[in-house]
N, C-alpha and C positions, 0 to 999 in steps of 0.2 A: 592589462595584465596578459601575459603571453597564454596562449592554450598549452594545456599538459597533455601528453599522451594518453589516450584511452586505454583501458584494459584490454587485451585479447583473450575474449572469454568463450571463444568460440567452441573451445574443446568440451567444456562441460555444459553448455547451453545456458545462455542468458538473454535477457530483452533490456537494452539499454535505451533510455527516454531518448525520443525524437523532438528535442526542445532546445532553443538557443541559449542554454545555460552558460555562465563564465566558465572558461576551461579549468578552473581549480575546482569546481563542482563536480564530484564523482558520484554516480548512481546507477544502480541497475536492480532488475528483478530476475531472481533465479526460476528457472524451469524446473520440471522434476527430474530431468536428465542428468546423469553423470556422477551419482553417489553411490552409496553403500546399502541403502535400505532395500528390503526385499517385499515380495507379496503386493498388497494393495499401496504399501508406501514406497514402492520402487519410483526413483532409486535416491533423489536428492531430497528426502524429506527433512526439513528444519525444525519442525516442530516436536517439543517433548511433551505434549499433552494430548496425543492422538493416538495412543496405543502401540507405538513402534518400539522396537527394541533400542533401550537406551544407548547402547554401544554402538548401533548403527547411527542413531542421531549424533553421538558425539563425533564420530568420524566424519559424518557430513559437515558439521559445525566446524571442525578443524579444517576441512577443504575450503569451506566459505572464508574462513579466517585468513588463509593463505592469499585471498585477494584484497583483504583489507589491512588498513594502518592499526588497527586495534580491535579488540574483542567488541562485538556490538553490545549495546544495554539492552537486552530483551525485556519485553514489557509482558505482564498478566494482563492479557486484553479483555475486555469486559463488555463491549459493544455500548461504550459510554462516550463521553466527550471530554474526559480528563486530558490535559496536556502536562507532560513533565519536561524539565530541562536536564540536558545530559550532565551527569556529574562525576567527577573522579572519585574512585573508590566506592562505587555503589555496588553492593553485595548482594542485592536482592532483586527480584522482578517486581517494579513498582505496578500499582494496578492502574493501568492508565490505557489510552487507546491512541496517543500521539506523543512523539518526542522532539525538542528543538534543541539546535546547538548554535553557538555562535563562535565556536573555536575550532582550529584547525585538527584535523586527526581524530575526531570524535564521531563515530559512526552510529548514526539514528537508524533503527531497523523496525519493521512491523511483517508480522506473519500472516498470510492469507490462503483461501482456498475456494474462492468465489466472491468474497468480500473485495472492496476496493481499496487499494493501495493507492495513496496520493501522497507524491513528492513534491517538497518544496524549496524554492531558494529565491533570494533576491538578487536584482540585476547587478548588484555590487559584488555578489560572491562572497559575502561575510555571514550570511545566516542560511541555515538548511533545516527542514523539519520533514518527518514521516507520520502519516496518519493511517490508521486502520478504519476504513468506512464501510461497513456492512449498511444495511438498511437501517438498522436501529440507531448506529451511529450518526449516519447523515441526519436523519430524522431529529437526534437530539442536538445537533449543531457541533458535531467534531472538526468538521472543517473550518468553521466560523471561529472555533476557540483556538485553532491552530494559527490561524492568521492574526488574531488578537496576540497570542503567546509571542508571535515572532517580532513584535514590538517594530514595525515597519509599516511605510505607507504602503497599503495594499497596491497601488497601482505600480509599486516598484517590485511586486513579487511576482512570480511565474510558478504554475503548478503543471504537473504531468501525472496523468490517470494512467495508473498500471493495469495489469491483467486482471479482469473480474469476469464475471457472469454476464453474458450479453442480454440485450434488451428483447432478443428474439425467443429466449427461453427462460428468462426469469418470471416464473408464474408465481403471484402472491394473492392473498385475499383482500377483503374489505379493510381488515384491520391496518394493513400496510398503506393502503390508499388513504384512509381516513387520518392516519398519521402525518403523512405529508400534506394533504390537502388542508388540515387543521393548522398548520404551520404558515402555508402560503398557497392562495388558490392558484397560482400560475404553476404549482408543482403537478397539477392535473395532467399538464402537456407531456409529462414523463409516464403517463400510463395508458395502455391501450386495452379496451374491452376483450376479454378471451373466456367467451361463454359467462358463468357466474363468477368468474374472477378477473384477474388483470395480469398484463406483461408489463414489468417495470424496468425503466430504463434508468440503471444507476448512475451511468456517465452522464446523461443529461441532469439528473437531479444534482449531482456534483457542481457541473458547470452553472447551474442556475443558483446553487448556494454561494458559490464562488463569486459570481458576477453581482450578486446582491450585496457582497461585502467589499468590492471594488477591486477583484482580482480578474483582470481582462485577459492575460496571456496565459491559456490553458490549453496543453497539448496531450496527445494520447487518447486513449478510448476506443481503440480499434480492435479489441481483443474479445474473446469469449473463452474463458477457462471450461466452462461447460462442454463446449463444442469441439474441443481440441485436446483429447486425452492422451494423446502421445506427447503433448508438451506441458500440459497445465494439471495440476491437482484440482479437483471440483468435489465439494462437499455434497452439494445438491445432486451431482450425478451419481457417486459412489458411496456416498454415507462415511464408512471409516477410511479416512485417505490422509495423505500427507499435507505439509505446508510449504510454499514457496516463501522465501524473504524478499523484501524490497528495503535498500539500504541506500543511505546517502551521506556524505561528508564532505568537509572541505579538506582539499590538499594543501599541503604547504605552500 
């Protein structure tokens, strides 16, 4: 299958996966740059549930749409593990934290502002998925559920870990530590003591979860949304803040 040209998204600021995906797999994560929102939502806020002016969000989503083959199916994300399939004519936001597609020109999307977006494809370039994986979703098994929903040999899948809060600043309590260690003792490797709390590594937790279900080819994981305020929104840093979108689809 010949490689297709990648989008030139430099003008409005995008992060594109550094993974060896087939050429027909198109994907990127937006940054906060290049949109219409103001104040703490400045400027490319794509979330419609974070207090921003709806008209600004609408313009931002129209700008995103200009880069896509169709409107994304947005999700009502609840920090769980439900995965839904992309469906024509879907006129509401399903309550779920991941979406998969096996057809061309169907855009899967998740919104984040510290939580970990994980994009998936298979090596044949016939299946894609997007997952929203904050600590609750990771502990609940959203990545494992996404792999299962893709109905593919996990060894033939690849994943990209998009921009999330980094391990040097993601401070959590014993409740978060226990949530992961109760699932698997090896998850303790993703936590470092920090006084009476812990520093958690979402990227390592995701890599471990994917490895346990047989996904070996995992890329990304070098970002920190909290530490880069010029480029990324961060809920942990700012409280009231916008959202970035991570999108993936199969080109014709």
